[in-house]
N, C-alpha and C positions, 0 to 999 in steps of 0.2 A: 179636338176630338176627345170626348169624355170616355167613350167606349162602354158607358153604363148600359146594362141590360134593360130592355123595355119593361120587364117585370121580373121579380125575383124567381130564381130557379134553384132547385135542390136535387141532391142525389139521395135516394131512399133505399137503395139496394146495390150490392156489388158482389161480384163473384169471378172466379177464374178457374181454369183447369190446372192440373199439374203441368208444369213446364218441363220439357225434356226432349228425348228422342223416342218416338213411338212408332215403330214400323207397322204395327197392327191398327193404327188409327189414321183417319184423314180429317180434313177440316170440319166435316159434319160431326164427327165424334167429339172433337175438341170443343166445338161451339155448343153442343148439347151439354157437355160437362160444365162449361162455364155458366150456361143459362140455368142449369139446375142448381148450381152453387149460389147464383144470384137469388133465385126464388127462395132458397133456404135462409137467406140473409134478411129478407124483408120481414120486419118485426110483426106486422099485422097480416101477413100473407099477401100473395100476389095472384090474382086471376089473370092468366095471359090475355084474356079478352079485353083487359083494360089497356093494353099496349096499342097505341095508335099508329106507330111507325117504327121501322127498324133501320138504323144507320150502322153500316158495317165498314170497318177499316180493314183493308187488305191490300198488300203491295202487289203481289203477283201470283195469285193462284193459277193464272194462265200458264206461267212458266214452271212453277214449282209442282203443280198437279195436273196441268193440262185441262184445267176447268175454269172457264170464264163464267160470267153472269152469276156470281156466287151468292149475292145477297138474297134474291128470292128463293134460291135453292135452300139456303140455311133457314130462312124464315119458314118455309114449308116444313122443314125437318122438325121444327118445334111447334108446329100448328099455328103459325102467325099469319098465314095468308088468309084473306086478301089484303092485309095491310100493306101500305107502301113500304118497299124495301130497296135501299140503294147502297151501292158500294162506293167508298171514297178511297182515293189513292194519292198519297204524297210521300212516297218512299217510306223511310223508317218513321216519319211523322204521321203516317196514315191513321193510327189510333188516336193521337191527340187531335188531329184535324176532325176526325169523326165525332169525338166528344164535343168539340167546339161547335160544330154544325148542329148537333142535336140540341145543345144548350141554346144556340141562337134561334132555332126553330121554335122551341118552347117559349123563349123570351118574347118572340114576335107574336105569339098567340096562335100559331098554326096548329099546335098540338098541346095537349095537357100532359101526356105520358109517352115517353119515347125510350126505346131500348137502344143504347149505344154500345156497340161491341167491336172487337177486333179479333182477327184470327190469322194465323199463318202456319202452314205445314211445310217445313223446309227440308227435313232430313231424308226425304225420299230420293233426293238427288245426291250424287257424289260431291265432295267438297269443291272440286274444280267447277262444276256446273252451278253450284250455289254462288260461288265467287263471281262467275260470269253474269248470273241473274242479278245479283246485288249491284254489279258494276253498271247496269243500265240506269241506275239512279244518278250516275254521273253524266257527263257530256260525252255521248258516244261518237260525236264528230271529232272532238279534239283530245279528250282525256283518255278514253279507253284505248284508242289506237296508239297513244304514246306509252302505253304499258301501265297506266295507273289502275290500281284496284283500291278498295277502301282502306285496307291496312296501309297502303302507300300514301294515300291522301293524309291520313291522320299521323303517319310518321313524319310527313313534311311539316305538319303543324307542331309536332313535338320538337323537332330540331329547331324550328324557328323560335319557339317559346324558350327552349333551353338556352339558345344563343343570346336572346335578349335579356333574360332574367337570371341566368346563372343556375338554372335548376339541374341538379345531377339526375341522370336518367333513372337511377335506382329509386328516386323519390316516388316515381310513378307506381312502384310496387306497393307502396303504402295504400294507394287507392284499392288495389286488388286485395290486399290483406284485409282491409276494413270491410269491403263488400262481401268477401267470402265469410268473414265473421258474422255479418248480419244474415247472410243466406243460411248459415248453419242453424238459425232459429226460425227458418221459414220452410215448412214442410211442402209448400208448393214450388220451391225453387228447383232448378235443374241441378245445381250443385249445392246441396244443403250441408256443406262441410267447410271447415276452415282450411287454409292452405297447410297448416301444420298437420291436420288430419289427412289431407291428400298425401303429404310427404310421408307420414308414418305408414299409410297403406302401401305405398310403393316400396318402402323398406321391408315391410312384412311380406309382401309378394316376392321380393327378391330372395328373402330367407327361405320362403316356402319352396321356391324353385331350385334352391341349392346353388345359386349363382353368386357372383360378387355382390356384396351388400354395400349400398352407398353409404358414405360416411358423413352425410350432411348433419351438422350440429344444430341448425335452426332453419327457419324459413328463408332467411336471407341467403344462406349458402345454397339452399335448394333452388331458389329463384335465380341465383347467379350461375348455376350449372347449365350450360347450353344443351346438355343431354336431357335434362328435366324441363327446362324452360327455353326451348329453341327460338332463335330469331325468326320473326315472320316478315317484318319490314323494318329495317334498322331505323330507330332504336327500339322499336316495339317488339316484344317477345310474345310467346303464346299466352302467358298469364296477363298480358296487357289487353287482350282481345276478348270481346264477348263471344259466346258460343253460337253454333247453329242450333236452332231451337224450334220445336213444335209447341203450340199453345194457343189459348184463347182467353179472353177476358171480357167482362160485360158490366155495365152499370145502368141503373134505372134513373132516368132524368125526368123530373116532373116540375110543374109549376108549383111554387111555394103554397099557393092557396089550396092545393089538393094533397100536399105532402103528408098531412096528419092522417089521411086515409091509410097510409102505409106504415108510418112510424112516428113516434113522439120524439125521435132523436135524428132528424134529418141533418145532412151536411149541405151547407149553402155554397153555391158558386158565387164567390165574391167578385171575381174579375177574370177576364180572359183576353188574350192578345195573340195575334199572329202576324208574322212578317216574312219577307223573302230576301234573297240576295243573289248575286252573281255566282257562277261556278268558281271553283277554287282559283283557276288561272286568271280570273278577272278581278281579284281582290288585291288591295294594297297591303293588307295586314293579315297574316296567317295566325296571329296569336289571340284572336278574338273573333267571335261570330256576330256580325252586325245585326243579322236577323234575330238573334237571341236577345241582344240588348234592346232592340226596338219592340219585340213582342213582350218582353218583361216590362218595359216602360208603359205600354198600353195596359197591361194587366194590373200593374200597381196603381195607375191612374183610375181605372175602373173600380178597383177595390177600395181606393182611398187609403192605401197603406204604403209604407216604405219598406225596403228590404229588411231593416232591423226588426220589423214586426213578424217576420216569418219564423216559425218555431221548428219546422223540419221541411225537407224538400226531397223529392224524387227527381233526379236529373238524368239526362241522356248520356250514359257512360258506355257507349258502344266500344270505346277504347279508353284506357285509363287517362290519357291526356284530355279526352273530351270532358271528363268530370272536372278536371282542374280549370279548363276554360269556362265551363258552365258556372261554377261557383263565383268566378270573377265577373262574367257577363251579367249575372243576376244581381250583382251589387253586394254580395255577401262579404267579399274580400277585395281589397284593392288589386289592380293589375300587378302580376308578378308575385302575389302573396298567397295564391290559392294552394300551391304545392306545399308551402311552409305550414299553412293551416292544417293541411291533411297530415303531414308528418307529425305535427304537434298533437294530433288526436281531436281537433276541433270538430270534425265531421263524423265522429263515431256516434252510435246510437245514444250514448250517455254523455256526449260532449255538448258544448254550447249551441251548436247548430247541426243536428243529425242530418246526414245526407245518404240517401239510398238505403234506408232501413230494411227494405225488402231484399237486399242483396244486389239491387240494380240490374241493369242489363248484363253486367259482367258475370254475375253468379246466379241470379234468379233466372236468367236466360233472356234471349232477345228474338222472339217470334215477331218479325218486324211489324206486321200489321196490327199486332195486339199490344205492343209495348206501351204505347201512350195511354191506352185504357187501363192496363195493369198498374200503371203508376197511380191512377185515380183510385183503383181498388185498394192499394196500400194506404193511401192517405185517408180514405174513408174509414178503414179499420183503425188507424192511429188516432184520428180525431174523435172516434167513438170509444176509444180505450179498449179495443178488441184485438190488438196485435200480439197478445201473448208474451212470449219470452223476449221479443224484440220491442215491446212497447216503450216508447219514449217517455222518460220520467217528466214530471212537472205539468201534467195535464195540458198538452199542447192544444191550441185552439185555432191556429191559422197555419196553413201549409201550402206549398207550391209544387207544381209539376211542370217540368221542362222537357219537351219532346222535339227532337231534331230530325229533319229529313235530309238525306244526302250528306254533304259536307257542310251543311248550314244554309243550303238554299231555301229551306223552310224551317221555321221554328214556331212552336205553339207553347204558350205559357198559360196555365190555369192557377188561380188562387182560390183555395177552398177554406171554409170556416165552419166551425161547429154551429149548428142551427139553434 
């Protein structure tokens, strides 16, 4: 199975809303913001009438907002009816699956121009209800009744990985420190600040209130303090976890033959892959995601490249351990070496293989239906040299996005290249 696309496909525009918590906004507002940002990114302009279909990634507006049938509602909100509009759901991989389906539709010749978007408005519910909603992406027959929630799932992976490879748990904090550093250069991020800046703000706030002032000397002491970084599901703590987020993202997917109508600098879709796996309790190995390895193999074959050809990646770091597993599953580092590479700085924006230059799900935010599309937005900017203060040096020309649903039951991998 070559996985090669029927005809070349490009991205010619990309945009996203600000990610964060917005009590005065719903999915419609977030979608409009992302769509307007996309329109502004198209070099030669975009007439919405050119869009032939709308593909929308969304995990559960039904539970988060009590609103189903979201795709045509949002299409109407930006004047895109009567175009076909459909919503796709694959848990936290909903955005990546949506982009893949839009790419396949264009590659198959069904459409020339498709809007692929993702949105989730999560913060209207209390944390407990958000946790329950996200847990429906696990197995509600066996896992949920046993008390598992997603922090617990990934905590099990972290303990299995640490036991096999001797990783100290504090090594995971280096993922968080790096991704917060990257997010501090991204004005669309939910937490555009380093962990040091978060620590300093808390110290300043304590002084302002006239109470006891914490004596943290550096970020490691801050992260070691259970008062500042409390356990969520051992060994994972607060700063190991992605936040609850509202946000939307969108990309314009077109056939290469029409790409020059929109820009002279398109980004090509070189390859795409998708795979699935059993629930966590049905796996023999908790230190790797089989679906990720298989999806990556498909994408590499389709693109005709090896992992060593990738110049930067956006990976699914819903928890810090997830990034470590991802960079191994994708073939960037051998099994058991991902955590060491992170500690050594190999995955920083200025390292040999930058990972999550946007800040990742950890610090940019994780509006679950939008995250996979937002990864493509970041890579689009990087490949065009438009990422500003977080721009990867060395003129990167090939990049990868890795989006996971559930605990790895779904994984989508896209490889993008400069046109």
